[in-house]
N, C-alpha and C positions, 0 to 999 in steps of 0.2 A: 509290642512296643514299636512305634513307628517314628520316623524322623521327617519333619516337614522343612519347608524352605521359608526364609524371610524374603519377601519380595518388595514390600512397600517401604518407601523412604521413612515414613513415620515409625515403622517398626525398628529400623536401624537407629533412628534418633532416640527412641525410647531406651534401647539397649545401651547406647553410648552415654546418655545422660543419667539414667537411673540404675545402671548396672555397675558391676565390679570389673576390675581389670587384672589379668594375669599375663606376665611378660616372660618371654624366652628369647633366645638368640634369633630364631627364625620367624616367630609369629607373636602377635599380641591377641589375646583371647578376651573378649568382652562377654559378659554373661549377666543375665538377670532372670528372675522368675517370671513365668507367664501364667495365664489362666487356661491354657489349652489342654494341659494334662499330658502333653507330649513335648519332646524336644524339637526345636526348629533351628536351622542354621543358615547364616548368610555369610558371604565372602566379600571382602573389600581388598582388591589387589591393584595397586597403583601402576601406572605405565612406567614409573621409575624402576619398578622391580625387574621388568624385562619385556621382551616382545610378547605378542599374544599367545604364541605357542607355549612359552615358558609360564605365562600366567595361567593358562588353562591346565597345564600339567600340575601346577601347584594346587589348583582348585580340585582336580581329580584325586590327587594324592590325599589331601586333607579330608575330602568328603568320604573317601573310602576308609580312611583311618578312623573317622568318627563312627562310621557304620560298624567297623570291627570292634570298637570298645563300647558300643551302644548299650549292650546288656549290663555293663558295669556302671553306667551312669544313672544318677538320679533323674527322674522324669519331671517335666514341667519347667524347662528352661529354654531361653532363647540364647543362642551363641552367635557372635560375629567374630570371624577370624580375619585379622588384618595381617597380610604377609609382608615380611621384610625382605630386603635384597638377598641375604644368605639363603633364603628358602628355595632359591632356584636350583641349588645343588642337592636338595634334600632327597633322600631315598624313602621308600614307603615305610620300612621298618623303623627308621629314625623318626619319622613323623608320628608313628604310633607311640613310640617311647616318649616323645616329647608331649603328646597330648595326655598320656597317662600321668606324666610328671606334673603337668599344669593342673589337671583335674584333682590330683591328690592334694596339691598345694591349695586349691580353692575349695576343698572338701565337697567335690561334686560326685565322688564315687560312692556307691552303695556300701 
């Protein structure tokens, strides 16, 4: 099972328009099914969240968190994570817990 990246703007638009949304204090998780047979992830982190160092830290934490729970996730979905301001103070373990909570809520776990 592998994880890819969403790179193209139309992929992001497809997830935003045709997908579903899960909301927590730190992130908004958009997801929709794809035809790839594997999960792909994209990040959208506004400059309002923080400086570039903080934004890249958030991205690294959530990317690693998704890799950690990858074996528990159903395959064949595109995910877009939109970070909110409180995510700047997020620890790795809290990020994992938050993603598991959102995936349970969205019935994305096996």
